N, CA, C and O atoms as CSV, one atom per row, in Angstrom:
chain,resi,resn,atom,element,x,y,z
A,1,ASP,N,N,110.841,96.844,98.774
A,1,ASP,CA,C,111.906,97.383,99.604
A,1,ASP,C,C,111.382,98.378,100.636
A,1,ASP,O,O,111.980,98.540,101.700
A,2,CYS,N,N,110.264,99.049,100.327
A,2,CYS,CA,C,109.785,100.086,101.245
A,2,CYS,C,C,108.650,99.600,102.140
A,2,CYS,O,O,108.107,100.389,102.914
A,3,GLY,N,N,108.276,98.322,102.056
A,3,GLY,CA,C,107.281,97.778,102.960
A,3,GLY,C,C,105.863,97.710,102.424
A,3,GLY,O,O,104.948,97.358,103.168
A,4,PHE,N,N,105.651,98.036,101.154
A,4,PHE,CA,C,104.323,97.962,100.557
A,4,PHE,C,C,104.238,96.744,99.655
A,4,PHE,O,O,105.220,96.362,99.018
A,5,CYS,N,N,103.057,96.134,99.604
A,5,CYS,CA,C,102.853,94.931,98.802
A,5,CYS,C,C,103.040,95.199,97.309
A,5,CYS,O,O,103.635,94.391,96.596
A,6,ASP,N,N,102.533,96.331,96.848
A,6,ASP,CA,C,102.625,96.685,95.432
A,6,ASP,C,C,102.461,98.185,95.269
A,6,ASP,O,O,102.199,98.897,96.238
A,7,SER,N,N,102.614,98.655,94.065
A,7,SER,CA,C,102.579,100.099,93.817
A,7,SER,C,C,101.210,100.705,94.100
A,7,SER,O,O,101.127,101.858,94.525
A,8,SER,N,N,100.132,99.952,93.873
A,8,SER,CA,C,98.805,100.509,94.144
A,8,SER,C,C,98.599,100.726,95.644
A,8,SER,O,O,97.940,101.684,96.049
A,9,HIS,N,N,99.156,99.844,96.461
A,9,HIS,CA,C,99.070,100.009,97.910
A,9,HIS,C,C,99.848,101.250,98.335
A,9,HIS,O,O,99.364,102.030,99.156
A,10,LEU,N,N,101.035,101.440,97.790
A,10,LEU,CA,C,101.824,102.641,98.062
A,10,LEU,C,C,101.039,103.892,97.670
A,10,LEU,O,O,100.986,104.854,98.436
A,11,SER,N,N,100.433,103.885,96.489
A,11,SER,CA,C,99.677,105.050,96.019
A,11,SER,C,C,98.498,105.366,96.932
A,11,SER,O,O,98.239,106.532,97.227
A,12,ARG,N,N,97.786,104.342,97.380
A,12,ARG,CA,C,96.645,104.558,98.280
A,12,ARG,C,C,97.090,105.177,99.594
A,12,ARG,O,O,96.473,106.127,100.076
A,13,MET,N,N,98.148,104.650,100.172
A,13,MET,CA,C,98.635,105.171,101.440
A,13,MET,C,C,99.209,106.580,101.273
A,13,MET,O,O,99.042,107.426,102.152
A,14,PHE,N,N,99.879,106.832,100.159
A,14,PHE,CA,C,100.439,108.150,99.863
A,14,PHE,C,C,99.317,109.170,99.740
A,14,PHE,O,O,99.395,110.266,100.296
A,15,ARG,N,N,98.271,108.796,99.005
A,15,ARG,CA,C,97.138,109.710,98.822
A,15,ARG,C,C,96.431,109.991,100.142
A,15,ARG,O,O,96.016,111.120,100.404
A,16,ARG,N,N,96.298,108.972,100.962
A,16,ARG,CA,C,95.666,109.138,102.265
A,16,ARG,C,C,96.476,110.096,103.133
A,16,ARG,O,O,95.896,110.900,103.862
A,17,ARG,N,N,97.784,110.026,103.069
A,17,ARG,CA,C,98.663,110.858,103.904
A,17,ARG,C,C,98.850,112.268,103.347
A,17,ARG,O,O,98.798,113.245,104.094
A,18,PHE,N,N,99.067,112.374,102.032
A,18,PHE,CA,C,99.431,113.659,101.439
A,18,PHE,C,C,98.320,114.313,100.621
A,18,PHE,O,O,98.444,115.478,100.245
A,19,GLY,N,N,97.241,113.589,100.339
A,19,GLY,CA,C,96.117,114.172,99.628
A,19,GLY,C,C,96.253,114.169,98.116
A,19,GLY,O,O,95.409,114.733,97.419
A,20,CYS,N,N,97.301,113.541,97.597
A,20,CYS,CA,C,97.474,113.416,96.153
A,20,CYS,C,C,98.295,112.163,95.881
A,20,CYS,O,O,98.915,111.595,96.780
A,21,THR,N,N,98.283,111.750,94.632
A,21,THR,CA,C,99.055,110.567,94.268
A,21,THR,C,C,100.517,110.942,94.038
A,21,THR,O,O,100.821,112.113,93.810
A,22,PRO,N,N,101.419,109.975,94.095
A,22,PRO,CA,C,102.820,110.259,93.801
A,22,PRO,C,C,102.998,110.876,92.407
A,22,PRO,O,O,103.831,111.765,92.227
A,23,GLN,N,N,102.234,110.417,91.441
A,23,GLN,CA,C,102.320,110.969,90.088
A,23,GLN,C,C,101.917,112.439,90.060
A,23,GLN,O,O,102.587,113.253,89.425
A,24,ALA,N,N,100.832,112.783,90.740
A,24,ALA,CA,C,100.393,114.181,90.784
A,24,ALA,C,C,101.450,115.058,91.446
A,24,ALA,O,O,101.682,116.185,91.008
A,25,LEU,N,N,102.083,114.560,92.484
A,25,LEU,CA,C,103.140,115.315,93.149
A,25,LEU,C,C,104.320,115.537,92.205
A,25,LEU,O,O,104.865,116.640,92.146
A,26,ARG,N,N,104.716,114.508,91.475
A,26,ARG,CA,C,105.813,114.635,90.515
A,26,ARG,C,C,105.477,115.637,89.419
A,26,ARG,O,O,106.329,116.426,89.012
A,27,GLN,N,N,104.248,115.605,88.944
A,27,GLN,CA,C,103.840,116.536,87.873
A,27,GLN,C,C,103.842,117.969,88.373
A,27,GLN,O,O,104.203,118.885,87.635
A,28,GLU,N,N,103.442,118.169,89.616
A,28,GLU,CA,C,103.367,119.513,90.172
A,28,GLU,C,C,104.749,120.084,90.501
A,28,GLU,O,O,105.004,121.269,90.288
A,29,HIS,N,N,105.628,119.239,91.017
A,29,HIS,CA,C,106.914,119.721,91.531
A,29,HIS,C,C,108.117,119.320,90.681
A,29,HIS,O,O,109.246,119.681,91.012
A,30,GLY,N,N,107.905,118.600,89.619
A,30,GLY,CA,C,109.005,118.205,88.754
A,30,GLY,C,C,109.658,116.908,89.210
A,30,GLY,O,O,109.274,116.349,90.238
A,31,PRO,N,N,110.624,116.432,88.468
A,31,PRO,CA,C,111.226,115.120,88.730
A,31,PRO,C,C,112.053,115.051,90.019
A,31,PRO,O,O,112.312,113.955,90.517
A,32,ALA,N,N,112.468,116.181,90.564
A,32,ALA,CA,C,113.290,116.157,91.770
A,32,ALA,C,C,112.480,115.914,93.040
A,32,ALA,O,O,113.063,115.674,94.097
A,33,ALA,N,N,111.154,115.971,92.965
A,33,ALA,CA,C,110.312,115.823,94.164
A,33,ALA,C,C,110.272,114.393,94.632
A,33,ALA,O,O,109.613,114.086,95.626
C-alpha cells in the first residue's frame, strides 16, 4: 500500500533516511511513534 516491495525494502529506505530502523524508532519513542 505504501509503494515498497516488501518490509525489508521499507526498512532499508527508512534507515537510509532516518538513520535507524522502524523497530528502533518504536522502541525509543514508544508505540505512538
